[in-house]
C-alpha positions, 0 to 999 in steps of 0.5 A: 500500500505504501508503494502505491501511495508513493507512486500516486503522489509521484504521478500527481506531483510530476504531472501537476494534477493535484486536483485529483487528490480530493477525488482519490481521498473521497473514494478511499474514505467511501470504500473504507466506510462501506467495508467497516459498516458492512456487517454492523448495526449502523449499516441501515443508517449509512444506506439512507445517506445514499 
């Protein structure tokens, strides 16, 4: 995971595409939210947000 992060940062830095960083972070947080609430009692409340 660390290698991927460093490679992504190098790509963003070299190509001056810093506007992609918020989108990547949002997708990571959304994925983490889905994985962490998959089997919990909070899941029905998360589904109402979407």
